N, C-alpha and C positions, 0 to 999 in steps of 0.2 A: 775558305775561299779555294778556288779551283786548284791552284798549285801550291797552296800553303798548308800549314799544319792546323789551321783554325777554320771553322765552318762559317764564322761571321766575324765582323770587325768589332771587337769588344770595346766598350767605352773606356775600360781601364787601360787598354793598349793605346787608345787615342790620347788619353791624358799623359801617359808615360812618354809617348813620342813627343808630345808638345812641351812637357815640363821636365823631362829627363828623370822622373821618379814618380812613385805613386802619389796621387793627390786624392784627398777625401772631401766629400761634401759635408758641410755643417749646416743642418736645417735651422731656419729662423722663422718664428711665428710672430707675425705682426697683428696688432689690433685692427684688422681690416676685414671687410666683408666682400660682397660680390654684387655686381649690378643685377644679377639674376635673382637676387634676394631682396630687391627694393620694389617699391610701388605695388606691394601686394603679391609679388612673385615669390614662389617657394623654392626656387633654385632647380637645378637639374634633378631629374627623378631618381638618379642613383647617388646623389651627394648627401652625405650625412651632415648633421648640424655642426660637427667639428671640422668639416672640410676633409682634407686628406692628411692633415698633420697629426696622425694618431700617436706618433712617438715624439712629437715636438714638445718643447717646454711651453709653459703658459705665456701668452702674449703680454701678460703684465710684467714679465721680466724684461729688462732692457736688452736691446740687440747685442750690446757688447758683452753682457753677462752670459747670455745664451751661448754666444760663440766661445767665450773663454771656457765655460764649463764643458761644453761638448768637445772642444779642441783638446783640452787636457786629457779627457777620457780616451779619445782616438789616438792621440800622440803616444800615450803610455801603452795602450793595447797593441797598436800597429806600428809603432816607431815612425809615425808620419811627421813630415816637416813642412808640407805645403797643403793648403786648404782652399776650398771654394765656399764663400759665404752664399748660402742657398736660401733665398727668400721663397719659401715653398708653399705655404698654406694659403688657400683662397686666391684672391685676385690682387696681386701686390702693387699694381699700378692704379688700383681703384682707391686712390688717396689724393688729397690736395697736393699739388705739385711740391710745395715747400716741405710738407711732411715726408713725402716720398724721398726727396733729396736728402733730408736730414737722416733718415734711417740708413740709406745706402752709405753715406759718409761715415756714420757711426760704425758700421761694419768694418770699414777700412782703417779704423783706428786700431784694430786688433792685429798684432804682428803675424806674419806668415800667411796672410790671405793673398793668394795668387790671382784670384778672380772672383767676380760676383755673378751669380746667376739669378735672374728674375723670372719667377713663374707667374703667368698671367693669362688672360683670355684674349682671343684675337680681336674682340671688339673694344679692348681697352689699351690699344696702342695708338699713340699720337705723337706728332713731331716734337712738341714742347717737352714731353717726358724723355724722348730719345735725345733731345738736345742736352738735357741735364745729364743723362748717362754718358754722353760723348764728352762733356766737359769734365766729369768725374774721371772717366777713363784716362784722359790726357793729364789731368792734375795729379792723379795718384799712380799713374803708369800701371794700370791694371786692366786685365781683360774683362769684357762684359759679354754675357750670353743671355738670351731671352728664350724662355720656354713657353710654348703656346699649347694650350689644351685644345686639340682638334677633335680627337676621339675617332672620327670616321669621315670620309669624304661623302658619304651617303647623306645628303641633306634631308631626305625623308626621315631617316633614323634620328638625325639631330633634332628635328622637329618633334618626333615622337618622344624623345628623351627630355624635351623642354630645355634644350641647351641655350636658347635665347640668341643664337647666331647661326649662320649658315656657312657654306663653303667660301662664299665671296669675301667675307670678313677675314677669314684665315689667309687667303691669297693676298689680300690688300695689306695685312699686317706683315707678312713675310717680305713682300716687295719693299715696304717702307723701312723695315729693319735693315734690309740689305743695303740701302742707301747710306746707312751709318757704319757699315762694316762690322756689325756685331754678329756673333755666331747665333744660330737658331737651333732650338731643339723642339721636336714635335711629340706630344703625347697622343697615343692612339690606344683604343680598346678594340680588339679584334673579334669579340663575340658578343656585341650588343644585340639585344633582341631586335629582330628585323633585318639584321645584316646577314650576308651569306659569304661564301668563299670568294666570290667575285668582288665583293666590297673590300676585302683584305688586299686583294691583288691591286685594285684600283687605288687604294690608299697608298700603297707602296709606290705605285707609278707616279702619282701626283706629287708626293713629297720628294721623290727623286728628280722629277722635272723641275721642281722649285729649288733644287740643290740645297736642301736642308743639311745641316752639319751632323746632327745627332738625332736619334729617335728613342723614345721610351715607350715600350710596348707593355700594355697591361692586359691581364686576363680579368674579365669582369668579376668583381666581388659584389655581393649584395649586402650593404651595410644595414644594420638595424635602424628602425625608426625612419625609414625613407619610403617614398611612394613606390619605388621599385620593390622594396621588401614586401609591402602589402600585396602588390600584384603577383609576386613570386609565391608567397604563402597562400594566396587565394587561388593559385593555379592559372592566373590570367596570362602569365608569361613563363617561359622556361629557358634554361641555359643549355647551350649545345653540349654534347658529350665531350669528354676530355680528348678523345681521339680526333674529333672534328676540330677542336681548337688547335691541337698540334699540327693538323693538316693545314690549317689557315696560317699558322706561324711560318711553316715551311714555305708555303706559297708566297707569303709576304716577303720573307727573306730572299727568296729566289728572284723576285722582281725588284728588290731594293738595290739601289746603286751601291757598289762595293766601297764607295768613298764615304758612306754615311755610317757613323759609329752607332752601335746598338747598346743602349744603357741597361735595359732589362727586357725580359720577355714574359715574365709572370708577375702578378701583383704580390705584394707582401703586406698583409694586414693582420693584426691580432685576431685570433679566433673569437675572442669575447665580443668583438665589435661587429661581427658579420653573421648572417644566417647561411651564407654560401661563400666559399672561397676555395679556389683551386681544387675542386672535386675531392676535398678532404685530404689532400696530399701536401707535402712541403714543396716550396717552389724549387728547391734544388733537386728533389726527386723528379719533378716534371722536367726540369732542364736536362737531367741525365737521360730521361726517356726521349726527349726531343733530339738530343745529340745522337743517341743510338740510332734513331730512325733516319736522321739525315745521313749518317754514315752508311747505313744499309742501302739507301736508295741513291747515293751519290749526289746529294743536295749540298748547296753552298750559297752563300749570299751573292747575288748578282748573276746567278746562272741564267736567268731569263732577262737580264738587263740589256736588251738589244732592240728597244722600241722607240728610242729618241733619235733626233738628228736626221729626220727624213728617212727612216729605216725602210720604208716601202720602196724607195728608189734603188735599194740593193738588188731588187728583183730584175732590174733592167740590165741586160748583158752589156758589158763595157762601160757601165756608168762609173 
């Protein structure tokens, strides 16, 4: 940020400010699918059969046991004391309401869970599910956050990727969640085929206007056995150069509200599961390259965040 020592508002700082210490997410894998994989649909073109839970435990293991095992490992390795139960893989609200409620309550039976994070799709948010979360939040005195997979505000790209929803569903979900006072996180991919630099900028502007709390930025990886994989290996689509992606991340951050915490900027996927990921480099090497470039050109999160609240009226003298 402009007058601070950091170039962007890191999610770790956000959690430390909120809870007074480091807090770690513990992934949970439920036996759940996705509405985009029903009625003959094959899911998003970039989505692997296992979803995004590459490192999660089997969904056959109980929620409580998944949390206890991962919690023990993280606590020993990082001396952690507070945790977030993270319902990560697939669409976690795509369950009968009673089952969904049971799983969330089971997670809160584990000691030291400070919050629950629910990852889902914009078209799977409804008032009765949010009512259940509100009651759980009050009963267990715990924080609730909802993570929405948007990927891009370019609805033409969303259609090309067979997302099964557009921008309107995302806006609707954010506004409904806000009525309940829950925090919101948005997942975006800044280098989907068909998107350009301007789409990265507009994505930052839209989620800033909607006052999202946190954002998780992914670089596109191409998982094996996906339709995108076939298109990539057949030469039908290509991935932008690393330099272009870094340029898009910088533009995204510059247009992002400085109040939005950034959870990540590059994807993390096991090499064995993808035919393309991060241009053959580690995510931390890419992060270091991004940081160096931002420093060299004087970039920081929010540098261009001056487009809301009737900004054009600033051109009127004496306004």
